[in-house]
TILUMTI-64998 format. One record per residue (C-alpha): residue in three letters; y, z, x. Coordinates in steps of 0.001 Angstrom, whole numbers, padded with zeros to 6 digits, always signed. Last residue first. Layout:
ALAYZX...
This chain:
PRO-002408+032618-055112ASN+001036+032009-056653PRO+002149+028420-056552LYS+004393+027161-053721PRO+007609+025771-055142GLY+007899+022026-055653GLY+008256+019337-052973PHE+005481+016840-053681CYS+002655+019091-052487TYR+003999+021923-054677ASP+003897+019708-057768ALA+000206+019032-057061TYR-000399+022772-056639ALA+001274+023620-059967LYS-000545+020794-061728ASP-004002+021907-060576MET-005638+018712-059401PRO-006729+016167-061980LYS-010251+016364-063429THR-012740+013704-062427ILE-013567+010271-063866LEU-010293+008534-062961MET-010011+009893-059412VAL-013667+009067-058722VAL-013118+005441-059766ILE-009833+004988-057860ALA-011000+006607-054619THR-014316+004746-054675LEU-012555+001415-055208ILE-010258+002070-052241SER-013181+003048-049971LEU-015218+000048-051105PRO-012234-002252-050429LEU-011830-000653-046961ALA-015527-000821-046006VAL-016241-004496-046668VAL-013394-006310-044903LEU-012954-003364-042524PRO-016509-003791-041200ASP-015404-007043-039516VAL-017178-010262-040486VAL-019004-011641-037447THR-022597-010990-038576TRP-021775-012052-042140THR-021244-015599-040854VAL-025029-015834-040405SER-025200-016636-044117TRP-027867-014720-045988THR-031432-015895-046707PRO-032520-014843-043211PRO-031544-011252-044111VAL-028716-009595-042106LEU-030318-006460-040674ASN-029194-006861-037067ASP-030615-007226-033543LYS-034258-007041-034578GLY-037185-004659-033975PHE-036345-002321-036863LEU-035567+001036-035254ALA-035041+000116-031591LYS-033350-003184-032390CYS-031049-001526-034927ILE-030099+001122-032380GLY-029423-001448-029647LEU-025743-000506-029289GLY-024755-003925-027941GLY-026701-005904-030532ALA-025261-003863-033387THR-021762-004126-031905LYS-021782-007873-031297GLY-023780-008985-034336ASN-022094-006823-036943VAL-024841-005747-039370PHE-026819-002615-038353VAL-024717-000326-036166LEU-021195-001567-036884TRP-021863-002208-040577PHE-023501+001201-041047LEU-020595+002958-039302SER-017997+001151-041385THR-019881+001925-044607LEU-020275+005581-043574PHE-016580+006015-042771GLY-015206+004291-045857ILE-017708+005977-048171GLN-017058+009438-046706VAL-013270+009144-046690SER-013210+007797-050254SER-015556+010475-051572ILE-013465+013248-050024ALA-010201+011781-051342ALA-011532+011207-054864PRO-013102+014676-055035ARG-009800+016294-053868ASN-007419+014611-056263MET-005136+011595-056577ARG-003263+012193-059870LYS-000164+013398-058008SER+000134+009872-056614PHE+002280+008536-053776LEU+001471+010464-050590GLY-002080+011443-051510GLY-003015+007953-052592VAL-001628+006494-049360LEU-003451+009015-047153ALA-006738+009106-049085PRO-006828+005305-049338LEU-005976+004923-045601PHE-008342+007513-044130SER-011862+006155-043689SER-011438+002392-043911ALA-008161+002429-041983CYS-009484+004817-039324LEU-012634+002761-038776GLY-010589-000431-038528MET-008367+001142-035877PHE-011368+002398-033918ILE-013249-000905-034033ALA-010143-002984-033239THR-009421-000962-030096ALA-013053-001115-028935LEU-013153-004889-029466ALA-009849-005564-027677ILE-010907-003633-024583ILE-014625-004493-024428ASN-014780-007975-022899GLY-016551-006594-019797ARG-017380-003031-018796ILE-018985+000039-020388THR-020373+002778-018109LYS-017377+003736-015993ALA-014997+003557-018971MET-017543+005559-021003TRP-017501+008371-018426VAL-013708+008283-018215SER-013433+008602-021999VAL-015943+011464-022214ILE-014287+013444-019417LEU-010757+012955-020760GLY-011724+013850-024338VAL-013384+017051-023075VAL-010281+017946-021047ILE-008019+017363-024059GLY-010352+019492-026185LEU-009988+022345-023657ARG-006220+022079-024062THR-006642+022361-027826ILE-008983+025339-027316LEU-006224+027075-025337ILE-003699+026191-028052SER-006153+027692-030588LYS-006330+030903-028525THR-002554+031275-028632SER-002956+031618-032373HIS-000978+029570-034871LYS-003495+030437-037603GLN-006876+032036-036955HIS-009423+031423-039725VAL-012416+031124-037358SER-013648+027700-038496GLN-010379+026240-039738GLU-008633+027321-036545PHE-011344+025798-034352ILE-011689+022474-036188ASP-008100+021487-036982ARG-005824+023165-034453GLY-008113+023307-031438LEU-010577+020421-031794ALA-008391+017895-033594THR-005428+019120-031536GLY-007230+018119-028345ILE-008227+014647-029549THR-004657+014050-030782HIS-003133+015154-027458PHE-005657+013025-025559GLN-004762+010009-027660SER-001032+010624-027357SER-001236+010937-023573LEU-003543+007939-023382THR-001046+005745-025226SER+001912+006617-023011MET-000202+006629-019842ALA-001726+003204-020424ALA+001525+001492-021331ALA+003445+003203-018528LEU+000797+002331-015961LEU+000738-001183-017375THR+004488-001576-017014LEU+004370+000087-013580MET+001793-002502-012515PHE+004116-005109-013970ILE+006892-003964-011657ILE+004505-003910-008670GLY+003126-007356-009476PHE+006725-008480-009864TRP+007386-007586-006239ARG+004282-009497-005110PRO+005386-012762-006668MET+003748-013952-009879ALA+001106-016592-010535GLY-002017-015259-008804SER-001669-011469-009129ILE-000171-011682-012609PHE-002650-014294-013849LYS-005657-012457-012394PRO-004554-009196-014063ILE-004043-011100-017363ILE-007498-012744-017180THR-009582-009692-016176ASP-010285-008272-019654THR-011292-011735-020896ASN-014508-011600-018851GLY-016349-014867-018332GLN-018465-016947-020717MET-020855-017894-017896THR-021802-014214-017871THR-020135-011711-015586GLY-021522-009856-012542LEU-020546-012514-010001THR-017722-014660-011333VAL-016402-016372-014451SER-012766-015314-014958ARG-011380-018753-014095MET-013583-020137-016861ILE-011715-017977-019379SER-008326-019055-018086VAL-008777-022825-017886LEU-010062-024197-014579HIS-008269-026455-012098PRO-009817-024552-009112GLU-007159-025444-006482VAL-008370-023912-003206LEU-006116-023836-000127ASP-007760-022791+003132ALA-005747-020866+005665LYS-004026-020949+009065GLY-003510-024688+009506ASP+000235-024393+008924ASP+000083-027170+006330SER-002738-025373+004512ARG-006247-026781+004763LYS-007856-028447+001758MET-010032-027773-001282VAL-009541-029455-004681MET-011691-028577-007705LYS-011945-031176-010477ASP-015663-031820-009901THR-016309-028153-010645TRP-016987-025012-008587LEU-016638-021584-010212VAL-014614-019109-008135TYR-016006-016203-006125ARG-014641-013282-004149LEU-016559-011710-001273PRO-016688-007958-000870ALA-014707-006698+002140GLU-016774-006132+005298GLU-015517-009349+006885ASP-011933-008144+006803GLU-009393-008916+004089GLY-005939-009752+005418PRO-005678-013131+003738LEU-008030-013379+000716ARG-011733-013910+001146TYR-013825-016765-000221SER-016985-017844-002029VAL-017133-021176-003848PHE-019530-021300-006778ARG-022333-023517-008093ALA-024261-022642-011266ALA-028059-022357-011247ARG-030149-023983-013993ALA-032174-026319-011777LYS-032465-023844-008895ILE-033938-021218-011200ASP-036511-023677-012577GLU-037366-024907-009053ALA-038093-021425-007704PRO-035577-020198-005172ASN-035810-020830-001421GLU-033054-018375-000507PRO-032055-016003-003265VAL-029785-017022-006164LEU-026885-014584-006550SER-026671-012939-009950LEU-024663-013971-012997LYS-024942-011760-016056ALA-027336-013315-018541LYS-026237-015711-021282LYS-027438-019104-019961ASP-030681-018661-021932ALA-032844-018976-018802GLY-030566-016757-016799PRO-027067-017450-015428ASP-028348-017678-011808MET-025744-018055-009076LEU-025619-020606-006278VAL-023077-020539-003449ASN-022198-023987-002138ASP-018579-023950-000968SER-019074-021157+001536VAL-016806-018706+003364VAL-013465-020182+002311GLN-010569-018256+003851CYS-007781-017870+001329ARG-004651-019244-000279ILE-005663-019753-003908VAL-003582-022391-005678GLU-003185-022193-009441LYS-000895-024823-010962GLN-002648-027041-013451ALA-005632-025380-015122PHE-004855-021783-014140PHE-001160-022056-014968VAL-001659-023935-018222ASN-004374-021525-019373SER-002011-018615-018667LEU+000027-020013-021554ALA-002271-018335-024110GLY-002020-014938-022423VAL+001729-015358-021901VAL+002214-015993-025615PHE-000058-013082-026608ALA+001474-010559-024207VAL+005028-011660-025021GLY+004539-011306-028767THR+002682-008004-028404MET+005225-006087-026328PHE+008445-007992-027005LEU+007967-008019-030763ILE+006749-004400-030763PHE+009950-003214-029067ILE+012202-005236-031344GLY+010472-003777-034410GLY+010698-000192-033125SER+014395-000539-032294VAL+015085-001942-035754VAL+012924+000560-037665ALA+014109+003732-035859ARG+017318+003994-037852ASN+015255+004125-041034LEU+013230+007038-039676ALA+016343+009002-038747GLN+017799+008328-042190LYS+014638+009734-043794SER+015281+013035-042030LYS+014378+015557-039346VAL+011970+013652-037112THR+008607+014845-035676MET+006563+014431-038866PHE+006752+010643-038671ARG+005236+010795-035165VAL+002151+012515-036616VAL+001338+009283-038477LEU+001104+007538-035093GLN-001479+009811-033429PRO-003584+009810-036610GLN-003696+005989-036907ALA-003899+005231-040617LEU-001223+002554-040897VAL-002273+000981-037562GLY-005573-000103-039089ILE-003884-002813-041136GLY-002754-004993-038208VAL-005543-003810-035887GLY-008495-004655-038112MET-006640-007369-040016VAL-005452-009474-037066ILE-008245-008611-034617THR-011450-008047-036576THR-010878-009998-039785VAL-008629-012857-038611MET-009729-013501-035036VAL-013413-012710-035522TRP-013590-014668-038777TRP-011819-017688-037285MET-013986-017597-034143HIS-017251-017596-036086TYR-016634-020779-038062GLN-018983-023107-036147VAL-021701-020463-035885ALA-024197-021911-038387GLN-023636-025460-037168PRO-025224-024538-033823MET-027717-023521-035185ALA-029376-024306-038486THR-027825-023310-041799GLY-030118-020939-043726ALA-027333-019534-045849ALA-024258-021751-045847SER-021685-021238-043118TRP-018294-020113-044353GLY-015191-022032-043330PHE-012122-022126-041128LYS-011935-023927-037766PRO-009831-021977-035291MET-006027-022009-035585SER-004287-024515-033363THR-002060-024200-030267TRP-004885-023177-027905GLY-007213-025940-029011GLN-009708-026386-031840HIS-012010-023398-031187GLY-014608-023206-033989ILE-017636-021363-032638ALA-019122-024345-030785GLY-015761-025210-029266LEU-015725-021840-027544PHE-019174-022327-025961LYS-018250-025891-025045PRO-015179-024902-023047VAL-011854-026200-024458GLN-010643-028779-021938SER-009740-031481-024477GLY-007177-029172-026065LEU-005294-028858-022772ASP-002532-031169-024038SER-001387-028485-026491LEU-000878-026042-023609ALA+001113-028668-021680GLN+003292-029189-024739HIS+003832-025445-024981ALA+004951-025195-021362PRO+007101-028344-021548ALA+008946-027009-024638ILE+009586-023484-023277GLY+010612-024308-019723GLY+009062-025754-016558LEU+005873-023693-016304MET+007291-021291-013670THR+010436-020715-015719TYR+008437-020080-018894THR+006286-017498-017121ALA+009194-015809-015308ILE+011185-015370-018528ILE+008143-014004-020397LEU+007277-011586-017586ILE+010840-010312-017024VAL+011117-009350-020689MET+007649-007749-020548GLY+008520-005563-017570VAL+011844-004397-019021LEU+010226-003412-022325MET+007339-001607-020628ILE+009734+000398-018449LEU+011728+001399-021525GLY+008547+002459-023341GLN+007432+004512-020331LEU+010680+006460-020336ALA+010408+007108-024088ASP+006704+007964-023825THR+007484+010547-021122LEU+009769+012386-023536MET+007307+011964-026400VAL+004301+013328-024496GLY+006186+016285-023047LYS+007391+017254-026507LEU+003891+016620-027879GLY+002277+019187-025594GLY+003907+019890-022237ALA+001180+021439-020092ILE-002034+019811-021316VAL-000254+016502-021869TYR+001363+016654-018432ALA-001916+017169-016573ALA-004072+014903-018762VAL-001909+011914-017906ILE-002135+012542-014146LEU-005893+013121-014390SER-006444+009831-016196PHE-004201+008080-013635ILE-006269+009128-010642TYR-009802+009157-012008LEU-009866+005676-013466ALA-008160+004133-010414THR-010836+005708-008204GLU-013567+004199-010382TYR-012080+000687-010181SER-011939+000955-006407VAL-008698+001159-004486HIS-006547-001635-003100PHE-003475-000233-004871ILE-002781-003492-006735PRO-006513-004278-007072GLY-007265-000920-008751ILE-004201-000898-011020PHE-005122-004005-012992GLU-008693-003374-014148ALA-007954+000385-014108GLY-005229+000111-016719GLY-007216-001950-019206ILE-010301+000190-018657ILE-008347+003358-019434VAL-006922+001896-022641ALA-010316+000749-023902THR-011816+004152-023089ALA-009045+005862-025062TYR-010107+003842-028105LEU-013716+004990-027699PRO-012477+008554-027022MET-010969+008383-030536PHE-014444+008384-032083CYS-015799+011947-031894PHE-012572+013953-032063ILE-011017+011701-034700VAL-014068+011664-036974LEU-014460+015432-036474ALA-010800+016039-037359SER-011128+014075-040584LEU-014229+016068-041529VAL-012490+019366-040724HIS-009497+018750-043006ILE-011597+017014-045664PHE-013833+020084-045866LYS-010984+022616-045715SER-009601+021104-048886ASN-006300+021875-050583TYR-005895+018118-051158ARG-002473+017808-049541LYS-003264+020703-047193GLY-006371+019059-045774LEU-004793+015597-045552LEU-001756+016915-043646GLU-004011+019157-041528PRO-006123+016131-040565PHE-002945+014312-039417THR-001587+017255-037442HIS+001204+019833-037744ALA+001358+020416-041482ASP+003984+022873-042746LEU+003359+021780-046345HIS+007048+020887-046822HIS+007423+019325-043370GLY+004268+017220-043692MET+005170+016216-047230HIS+008636+015019-046213ARG+007485+013254-043037ALA+004509+011591-044755PRO+006724+010540-047692ASN+009309+009245-045152GLY+006895+007272-042978ILE+004763+005549-045605VAL+007134+002988-047130VAL+009990+002507-044651PHE+008340+003482-041367ALA+004779+002204-041843ILE+005720-000763-044017PHE+008404-001936-041559ILE+006741-000952-038259GLY+002949-001430-038296VAL+002897-003585-041432PHE+005697-006087-040831ILE+005965-005705-037049ASN+002287-005346-036149MET+001251-007843-038813PHE+003604-010491-037394THR+002360-009732-033873LEU-001214-010053-035190TRP-000356-013495-036555LEU+000609-014267-032944LEU-003141-014392-032251GLY-003107-017973-033484MET-001425-018847-030174GLY-004730-019209-028354PHE-008250-017828-028728ASN-009301-017371-025086ALA-005971-016678-023403ALA-005059-014748-026550VAL-008160-012578-025987GLY-006922-011860-022468GLY-003543-010782-023840PHE-005476-008686-026367GLY-007183-006745-023575VAL-004461-006681-020911ILE-001280-006225-022955ALA-002639-004795-026207SER-005442-002712-024643THR-003021-001706-021878SER-001172+000131-024585ILE+001098-000571-027510PHE+000927+001948-030365THR+001801+004957-028217ALA+004663+003068-026561GLY+005872+001930-029974TYR+005714+005372-031557SER+007281+007012-028485LEU+010026+004392-028380ALA+010697+004863-032096MET+010579+008685-031836ILE+012943+008742-028845VAL+015270+006387-030727PRO+015082+008600-033828HIS+015804+011827-031857ALA+012945+014340-032220SER+013593+017543-034204ARG+010260+018460-035812GLY+009642+021005-033003ALA+007778+018359-030980VAL+004994+018125-033595LEU+002031+019951-031976TYR+003403+021773-028939ASP+006831+022499-030421ALA+005289+023490-033779ALA+002890+025828-031953THR+005904+027544-030404LYS+007840+027707-027139THR+007575+024177-025741GLN+010977+023294-024272ARG+009979+024236-020736TYR+006694+022281-020955GLY+008474+019216-022328GLN+010962+019467-019470TYR+008009+019649-017054GLY+006533+016478-018558LEU+009923+014833-018147TYR+010019+015876-014476GLY+006440+014724-013876THR+007183+011324-015371ALA+010296+010980-013202LEU+008324+012050-010115LEU+005530+009622-010989TYR+007968+006731-011382ILE+009819+007550-008162LEU+006498+007788-006276VAL+005279+004483-007720VAL+008437+002678-006629THR+008411+004248-003164PHE+004725+003546-002504THR+005043-000061-003615PHE+008098-000626-001420LEU+006499+001123+001582ASP+003358-001035+001497MET+000000+000000+000000
């Protein structure tokens, strides 16, 4: 690490540490630790909300998905702004703030528990959060480590440990005040980094119109495996349709990309944001409706630059990799063979000397190389060889110049991946290959800020779920110092689990894990939350039934129906001997439909039916929830 990098990172960490310390100093009560004393400035709240919402999963994970899927992912930016900011702040934010203040709720599960006067729904919601939010945190950690490791020249595992421990330190000490203060700084850094990134990308590609025209012209280079599932070019939406039952492959999968993009990514994340526990709590940190309304504009602009830039740059990275990438290196061999497996889906492994004829026939050819300054003990790097590749000596004769001429996803094919590459590495490769070193440092800070701001809120929410919501409800101790201790213990548990999963799970996981958690939250909590905020008729049985049906349907779909998750988990295979339970007489399209599409409507229907066939809540208590006096015990 050079002096400039060290200085920039040191200043950032010192500023983060100072703000975390200020949060610690200002934290005197449980309300300070849990909801920032309910007195956050609207701009601080908006930046904290946005920085919590947008993480490395959005920039690295979804940016990589945009490199694969194209500009159609901008529909998620629209959903993020319209649903995640406007609807969330204007429609849901003030009722959640008002009810949370009136009922003295400090967490999302506590808000639901007090609204329905139900310890069961309080603890159940907390258990869902405590058990499943580490999956989302894992996605954020992976996104940061994939980029930070190469910048600092440290291993992926070392990067995991370092920044996870830094985040945990100030969250444990400063509570939500520390989280929100550091979020505001991190949000500003993210905004600056993304503005520079979009300007630099368009400048490098010759301007807005030439860049987008070049992207359109790449339509003929769509890889076969993407074309087979409906890819029609990076400036077009995927092919829409529903495969008929019993349709033979490959026609059966020709619409898969549309259903993945729209149901899992656009809907799963776009709707799921409304029921994110760590975001709903932000509404309870401001004093008034006016403060929330003032936060809408700044929040909308922030989200536009975060997701819009990430998705546009992700898609345009194809132009850079296909037309402009030049790797200055030392070529070790231009004839390295790797085995993709008999079905072409296995992780690539080096072909041994004198391989069997069948292995040699299916092997893929790669060029191995080292970057300047890397010694002979450094692991080799690999790039897929094609007829379009150009290799030559540099003008100064000191290096080899390799021009791969590959689109983004094919540029990410290397040892340890499949022939379909790893979308999680595309944005890091683009930044390190296309941008100058100084911007790599600035963008590294952007990703550090994005990862740390989201992780801090996730760890805080995981901790409060254990301490405030589960422990206090179990032992009947309110606002006790012991519950804060248990909260801090919960943060440590969340950290350990998330880091362990980040070490274990790699490759194309960031966007999927984020969408799974957000969809799970929407299906489980959204009907109970919205019904509870706007209807006195919504009662305890309806809320409990809705949460259970939404959660169990989502879980069943993930484990036994969705092709990617069911196949990855292996539970269905172990129990029933097949990857999923979709009958042969059903359309294979069901295997790519997101659980949200089934679980959320069932959850809403359950809430309405149970509400109508059961007795209303006690009128005095319902009036109390909506601002009336507290009824006598």
